[in-house]
TORKOL-4160 file (C-alpha; in steps of 0.2 Angstrom, whole numbers, padded with zeros to 4 digits, m for minus):
268
<pt num="1" X="m0086" Y="0014" Z="m0093"/>
<pt num="2" X="m0094" Y="0028" Z="m0083"/>
<pt num="3" X="m0085" Y="0044" Z="m0079"/>
<pt num="4" X="m0084" Y="0051" Z="m0062"/>
<pt num="5" X="m0092" Y="0068" Z="m0058"/>
<pt num="6" X="m0080" Y="0082" Z="m0053"/>
<pt num="7" X="m0085" Y="0094" Z="m0039"/>
<pt num="8" X="m0076" Y="0110" Z="m0032"/>
<pt num="9" X="m0087" Y="0110" Z="m0016"/>
<pt num="10" X="m0076" Y="0103" Z="m0002"/>
<pt num="11" X="m0083" Y="0103" Z="0016"/>
<pt num="12" X="m0066" Y="0099" Z="0024"/>
<pt num="13" X="m0058" Y="0105" Z="0039"/>
<pt num="14" X="m0041" Y="0110" Z="0033"/>
<pt num="15" X="m0026" Y="0115" Z="0044"/>
<pt num="16" X="m0012" Y="0125" Z="0035"/>
<pt num="17" X="0005" Y="0125" Z="0043"/>
<pt num="18" X="0015" Y="0138" Z="0033"/>
<pt num="19" X="0027" Y="0150" Z="0041"/>
<pt num="20" X="0025" Y="0164" Z="0027"/>
<pt num="21" X="0010" Y="0175" Z="0033"/>
<pt num="22" X="0007" Y="0181" Z="0015"/>
<pt num="23" X="0008" Y="0163" Z="0007"/>
<pt num="24" X="m0003" Y="0157" Z="0022"/>
<pt num="25" X="m0016" Y="0170" Z="0018"/>
<pt num="26" X="m0017" Y="0165" Z="0000"/>
<pt num="27" X="m0018" Y="0147" Z="0003"/>
<pt num="28" X="m0032" Y="0150" Z="0017"/>
<pt num="29" X="m0042" Y="0161" Z="0005"/>
<pt num="30" X="m0040" Y="0148" Z="m0009"/>
<pt num="31" X="m0046" Y="0134" Z="0002"/>
<pt num="32" X="m0060" Y="0144" Z="0009"/>
<pt num="33" X="m0066" Y="0148" Z="m0008"/>
<pt num="34" X="m0068" Y="0129" Z="m0011"/>
<pt num="35" X="m0079" Y="0127" Z="0004"/>
<pt num="36" X="m0066" Y="0122" Z="0018"/>
<pt num="37" X="m0066" Y="0128" Z="0036"/>
<pt num="38" X="m0047" Y="0133" Z="0038"/>
<pt num="39" X="m0035" Y="0136" Z="0052"/>
<pt num="40" X="m0018" Y="0143" Z="0049"/>
<pt num="41" X="m0003" Y="0142" Z="0060"/>
<pt num="42" X="0015" Y="0148" Z="0056"/>
<pt num="43" X="0026" Y="0138" Z="0068"/>
<pt num="44" X="0028" Y="0121" Z="0076"/>
<pt num="45" X="0025" Y="0130" Z="0093"/>
<pt num="46" X="0008" Y="0137" Z="0088"/>
<pt num="47" X="0004" Y="0120" Z="0081"/>
<pt num="48" X="0007" Y="0112" Z="0098"/>
<pt num="49" X="0000" Y="0126" Z="0109"/>
<pt num="50" X="m0015" Y="0135" Z="0100"/>
<pt num="51" X="m0032" Y="0130" Z="0108"/>
<pt num="52" X="m0040" Y="0132" Z="0091"/>
<pt num="53" X="m0029" Y="0119" Z="0083"/>
<pt num="54" X="m0030" Y="0107" Z="0098"/>
<pt num="55" X="m0049" Y="0106" Z="0096"/>
<pt num="56" X="m0049" Y="0107" Z="0077"/>
<pt num="57" X="m0047" Y="0089" Z="0071"/>
<pt num="58" X="m0043" Y="0092" Z="0053"/>
<pt num="59" X="m0048" Y="0081" Z="0038"/>
<pt num="60" X="m0033" Y="0087" Z="0028"/>
<pt num="61" X="m0016" Y="0095" Z="0034"/>
<pt num="62" X="m0006" Y="0106" Z="0022"/>
<pt num="63" X="0012" Y="0106" Z="0029"/>
<pt num="64" X="0026" Y="0116" Z="0022"/>
<pt num="65" X="0043" Y="0107" Z="0023"/>
<pt num="66" X="0053" Y="0123" Z="0027"/>
<pt num="67" X="0047" Y="0131" Z="0043"/>
<pt num="68" X="0056" Y="0145" Z="0052"/>
<pt num="69" X="0058" Y="0134" Z="0068"/>
<pt num="70" X="0061" Y="0117" Z="0060"/>
<pt num="71" X="0059" Y="0104" Z="0046"/>
<pt num="72" X="0041" Y="0100" Z="0043"/>
<pt num="73" X="0046" Y="0083" Z="0037"/>
<pt num="74" X="0051" Y="0079" Z="0055"/>
<pt num="75" X="0033" Y="0082" Z="0060"/>
<pt num="76" X="0024" Y="0070" Z="0049"/>
<pt num="77" X="0024" Y="0055" Z="0060"/>
<pt num="78" X="0018" Y="0065" Z="0075"/>
<pt num="79" X="0004" Y="0073" Z="0065"/>
<pt num="80" X="m0002" Y="0056" Z="0059"/>
<pt num="81" X="m0002" Y="0050" Z="0077"/>
<pt num="82" X="m0011" Y="0065" Z="0083"/>
<pt num="83" X="m0024" Y="0065" Z="0069"/>
<pt num="84" X="m0024" Y="0047" Z="0061"/>
<pt num="85" X="m0039" Y="0052" Z="0050"/>
<pt num="86" X="m0031" Y="0067" Z="0042"/>
<pt num="87" X="m0024" Y="0067" Z="0024"/>
<pt num="88" X="m0006" Y="0074" Z="0025"/>
<pt num="89" X="m0002" Y="0086" Z="0010"/>
<pt num="90" X="0017" Y="0091" Z="0010"/>
<pt num="91" X="0021" Y="0107" Z="0000"/>
<pt num="92" X="0036" Y="0117" Z="m0004"/>
<pt num="93" X="0044" Y="0129" Z="m0016"/>
<pt num="94" X="0047" Y="0125" Z="m0034"/>
<pt num="95" X="0065" Y="0120" Z="m0036"/>
<pt num="96" X="0076" Y="0104" Z="m0038"/>
<pt num="97" X="0081" Y="0104" Z="m0020"/>
<pt num="98" X="0062" Y="0106" Z="m0015"/>
<pt num="99" X="0058" Y="0091" Z="m0027"/>
<pt num="100" X="0070" Y="0081" Z="m0017"/>
<pt num="101" X="0062" Y="0086" Z="m0001"/>
<pt num="102" X="0045" Y="0081" Z="m0009"/>
<pt num="103" X="0051" Y="0065" Z="m0014"/>
<pt num="104" X="0057" Y="0062" Z="0004"/>
<pt num="105" X="0040" Y="0067" Z="0010"/>
<pt num="106" X="0032" Y="0055" Z="m0001"/>
<pt num="107" X="0043" Y="0041" Z="0005"/>
<pt num="108" X="0041" Y="0046" Z="0023"/>
<pt num="109" X="0022" Y="0043" Z="0022"/>
<pt num="110" X="0014" Y="0059" Z="0016"/>
<pt num="111" X="m0002" Y="0055" Z="0006"/>
<pt num="112" X="0000" Y="0069" Z="m0007"/>
<pt num="113" X="0014" Y="0082" Z="m0012"/>
<pt num="114" X="0011" Y="0099" Z="m0019"/>
<pt num="115" X="0024" Y="0111" Z="m0026"/>
<pt num="116" X="0022" Y="0130" Z="m0022"/>
<pt num="117" X="0017" Y="0141" Z="m0029"/>
<pt num="118" X="0000" Y="0133" Z="m0034"/>
<pt num="119" X="m0016" Y="0139" Z="m0041"/>
<pt num="120" X="m0034" Y="0135" Z="m0038"/>
<pt num="121" X="m0034" Y="0121" Z="m0050"/>
<pt num="122" X="m0020" Y="0113" Z="m0041"/>
<pt num="123" X="m0030" Y="0115" Z="m0024"/>
<pt num="124" X="m0045" Y="0107" Z="m0032"/>
<pt num="125" X="m0035" Y="0092" Z="m0038"/>
<pt num="126" X="m0027" Y="0089" Z="m0021"/>
<pt num="127" X="m0043" Y="0091" Z="m0012"/>
<pt num="128" X="m0051" Y="0078" Z="m0024"/>
<pt num="129" X="m0037" Y="0066" Z="m0021"/>
<pt num="130" X="m0039" Y="0069" Z="m0002"/>
<pt num="131" X="m0058" Y="0065" Z="m0003"/>
<pt num="132" X="m0054" Y="0049" Z="m0013"/>
<pt num="133" X="m0041" Y="0044" Z="0000"/>
<pt num="134" X="m0053" Y="0047" Z="0015"/>
<pt num="135" X="m0068" Y="0038" Z="0006"/>
<pt num="136" X="m0060" Y="0024" Z="m0003"/>
<pt num="137" X="m0042" Y="0023" Z="0003"/>
<pt num="138" X="m0036" Y="0026" Z="m0015"/>
<pt num="139" X="m0030" Y="0043" Z="m0022"/>
<pt num="140" X="m0035" Y="0047" Z="m0039"/>
<pt num="141" X="m0024" Y="0037" Z="m0053"/>
<pt num="142" X="m0010" Y="0049" Z="m0058"/>
<pt num="143" X="m0004" Y="0047" Z="m0076"/>
<pt num="144" X="0010" Y="0057" Z="m0084"/>
<pt num="145" X="0008" Y="0060" Z="m0102"/>
<pt num="146" X="0024" Y="0064" Z="m0113"/>
<pt num="147" X="0022" Y="0069" Z="m0131"/>
<pt num="148" X="0031" Y="0082" Z="m0141"/>
<pt num="149" X="0015" Y="0086" Z="m0150"/>
<pt num="150" X="0006" Y="0098" Z="m0139"/>
<pt num="151" X="m0011" Y="0094" Z="m0148"/>
<pt num="152" X="m0008" Y="0075" Z="m0146"/>
<pt num="153" X="m0003" Y="0078" Z="m0128"/>
<pt num="154" X="m0019" Y="0088" Z="m0124"/>
<pt num="155" X="m0030" Y="0076" Z="m0133"/>
<pt num="156" X="m0023" Y="0061" Z="m0123"/>
<pt num="157" X="m0025" Y="0070" Z="m0107"/>
<pt num="158" X="m0043" Y="0074" Z="m0111"/>
<pt num="159" X="m0047" Y="0056" Z="m0115"/>
<pt num="160" X="m0041" Y="0051" Z="m0098"/>
<pt num="161" X="m0049" Y="0065" Z="m0088"/>
<pt num="162" X="m0066" Y="0059" Z="m0094"/>
<pt num="163" X="m0063" Y="0044" Z="m0082"/>
<pt num="164" X="m0058" Y="0055" Z="m0067"/>
<pt num="165" X="m0039" Y="0052" Z="m0070"/>
<pt num="166" X="m0027" Y="0065" Z="m0064"/>
<pt num="167" X="m0016" Y="0069" Z="m0078"/>
<pt num="168" X="0001" Y="0079" Z="m0079"/>
<pt num="169" X="0005" Y="0082" Z="m0097"/>
<pt num="170" X="0022" Y="0087" Z="m0104"/>
<pt num="171" X="0030" Y="0091" Z="m0121"/>
<pt num="172" X="0047" Y="0091" Z="m0113"/>
<pt num="173" X="0055" Y="0075" Z="m0106"/>
<pt num="174" X="0065" Y="0084" Z="m0093"/>
<pt num="175" X="0050" Y="0092" Z="m0085"/>
<pt num="176" X="0041" Y="0075" Z="m0085"/>
<pt num="177" X="0055" Y="0067" Z="m0076"/>
<pt num="178" X="0055" Y="0081" Z="m0063"/>
<pt num="179" X="0037" Y="0077" Z="m0060"/>
<pt num="180" X="0040" Y="0058" Z="m0058"/>
<pt num="181" X="0054" Y="0062" Z="m0046"/>
<pt num="182" X="0044" Y="0071" Z="m0033"/>
<pt num="183" X="0026" Y="0066" Z="m0036"/>
<pt num="184" X="0016" Y="0050" Z="m0034"/>
<pt num="185" X="0014" Y="0043" Z="m0051"/>
<pt num="186" X="0005" Y="0027" Z="m0057"/>
<pt num="187" X="0008" Y="0026" Z="m0075"/>
<pt num="188" X="0018" Y="0035" Z="m0088"/>
<pt num="189" X="0012" Y="0037" Z="m0106"/>
<pt num="190" X="0026" Y="0041" Z="m0118"/>
<pt num="191" X="0027" Y="0044" Z="m0136"/>
<pt num="192" X="0042" Y="0034" Z="m0144"/>
<pt num="193" X="0047" Y="0046" Z="m0157"/>
<pt num="194" X="0052" Y="0063" Z="m0150"/>
<pt num="195" X="0066" Y="0075" Z="m0155"/>
<pt num="196" X="0072" Y="0080" Z="m0137"/>
<pt num="197" X="0074" Y="0062" Z="m0131"/>
<pt num="198" X="0067" Y="0045" Z="m0137"/>
<pt num="199" X="0053" Y="0037" Z="m0128"/>
<pt num="200" X="0064" Y="0022" Z="m0127"/>
<pt num="201" X="0076" Y="0032" Z="m0116"/>
<pt num="202" X="0061" Y="0037" Z="m0105"/>
<pt num="203" X="0056" Y="0019" Z="m0103"/>
<pt num="204" X="0073" Y="0014" Z="m0098"/>
<pt num="205" X="0074" Y="0027" Z="m0085"/>
<pt num="206" X="0057" Y="0023" Z="m0078"/>
<pt num="207" X="0061" Y="0005" Z="m0077"/>
<pt num="208" X="0079" Y="0008" Z="m0069"/>
<pt num="209" X="0073" Y="0021" Z="m0056"/>
<pt num="210" X="0054" Y="0018" Z="m0053"/>
<pt num="211" X="0051" Y="0000" Z="m0057"/>
<pt num="212" X="0033" Y="0001" Z="m0049"/>
<pt num="213" X="0027" Y="0014" Z="m0061"/>
<pt num="214" X="0017" Y="0007" Z="m0076"/>
<pt num="215" X="0023" Y="0012" Z="m0094"/>
<pt num="216" X="0012" Y="0014" Z="m0110"/>
<pt num="217" X="0022" Y="0016" Z="m0126"/>
<pt num="218" X="0013" Y="0025" Z="m0140"/>
<pt num="219" X="0017" Y="0029" Z="m0158"/>
<pt num="220" X="0009" Y="0039" Z="m0172"/>
<pt num="221" X="0011" Y="0026" Z="m0185"/>
<pt num="222" X="0014" Y="0007" Z="m0185"/>
<pt num="223" X="0033" Y="0005" Z="m0181"/>
<pt num="224" X="0035" Y="m0013" Z="m0177"/>
<pt num="225" X="0054" Y="m0011" Z="m0173"/>
<pt num="226" X="0051" Y="0003" Z="m0161"/>
<pt num="227" X="0037" Y="m0006" Z="m0152"/>
<pt num="228" X="0047" Y="m0021" Z="m0150"/>
<pt num="229" X="0061" Y="m0011" Z="m0142"/>
<pt num="230" X="0049" Y="m0003" Z="m0131"/>
<pt num="231" X="0042" Y="m0020" Z="m0125"/>
<pt num="232" X="0060" Y="m0027" Z="m0123"/>
<pt num="233" X="0064" Y="m0012" Z="m0112"/>
<pt num="234" X="0049" Y="m0016" Z="m0101"/>
<pt num="235" X="0034" Y="m0006" Z="m0108"/>
<pt num="236" X="0018" Y="m0014" Z="m0101"/>
<pt num="237" X="0007" Y="m0009" Z="m0116"/>
<pt num="238" X="0011" Y="m0004" Z="m0134"/>
<pt num="239" X="m0002" Y="0007" Z="m0143"/>
<pt num="240" X="m0003" Y="0015" Z="m0160"/>
<pt num="241" X="m0012" Y="0032" Z="m0162"/>
<pt num="242" X="m0026" Y="0035" Z="m0164"/>
<pt num="243" X="m0035" Y="0026" Z="m0150"/>
<pt num="244" X="m0052" Y="0027" Z="m0141"/>
<pt num="245" X="m0054" Y="0033" Z="m0123"/>
<pt num="246" X="m0060" Y="0016" Z="m0117"/>
<pt num="247" X="m0045" Y="0007" Z="m0125"/>
<pt num="248" X="m0033" Y="0019" Z="m0117"/>
<pt num="249" X="m0041" Y="0018" Z="m0100"/>
<pt num="250" X="m0040" Y="m0001" Z="m0101"/>
<pt num="251" X="m0022" Y="0000" Z="m0105"/>
<pt num="252" X="m0019" Y="0012" Z="m0090"/>
<pt num="253" X="m0028" Y="0000" Z="m0078"/>
<pt num="254" X="m0018" Y="m0014" Z="m0084"/>
<pt num="255" X="m0001" Y="m0004" Z="m0082"/>
<pt num="256" X="m0006" Y="0002" Z="m0065"/>
<pt num="257" X="m0005" Y="m0015" Z="m0058"/>
<pt num="258" X="0014" Y="m0011" Z="m0055"/>
<pt num="259" X="0009" Y="0003" Z="m0044"/>
<pt num="260" X="0014" Y="0004" Z="m0025"/>
<pt num="261" X="m0001" Y="m0002" Z="m0015"/>
<pt num="262" X="m0012" Y="0012" Z="m0010"/>
<pt num="263" X="m0014" Y="0019" Z="0008"/>
<pt num="264" X="m0026" Y="0010" Z="0019"/>
<pt num="265" X="m0044" Y="0016" Z="0020"/>
<pt num="266" X="m0046" Y="0030" Z="0033"/>
<pt num="267" X="m0062" Y="0029" Z="0043"/>
<pt num="268" X="m0073" Y="0044" Z="0043"/>
């Protein structure tokens, strides 16, 4: 299976709606360093009245939830009507209250969500997803990997990244659950034997709360009893480590069938 080439050269028109002048400048510089033409506004009023913005026609909009003159979430529908071809990226600060806001944004039709603060690698990932959405109608497959062994976690992530998969990797279950709570996740790969919480608990939680997310259960050695429990709880695939990249990718593609349908293709 061929891998997909990665690039950090994005010729996007990006609109940043961020009420903090400092954060706005940081985000603008970050996007410009990646090849984007960027406009920045700080308020809803500027968004509606600035001549530069009215004629800009952005490819992607970075919208902060908490603006000084209102809730950014209230603007999503209007912005999508105004610029139907733009990919909507909703961002906010890193806290559990913010995570709930991002989950609400995801459910209200935002294409992508992005916790702040974020670094250049996060911007690259989001723009790559935006490119995929605009050209194919599909964002990159997002897999959450949970394994208390940092070595195994990194290795599994590296196998998936060969195929252009976006991977969020965690050695702590609690942090992984936070990610699934606010982000758009297609598949969870979880080790079954972990000291903090068992993979069986993870599977049960995912099935109870996010039934459309695929689940792959993995174990370091043959443990028929543990694998049977995982299957009974709703794991889509059971795998024993070690496994090959192609084998893992086939499992991800199989488990991803549960995922919520992707957004419609955006004509460009």
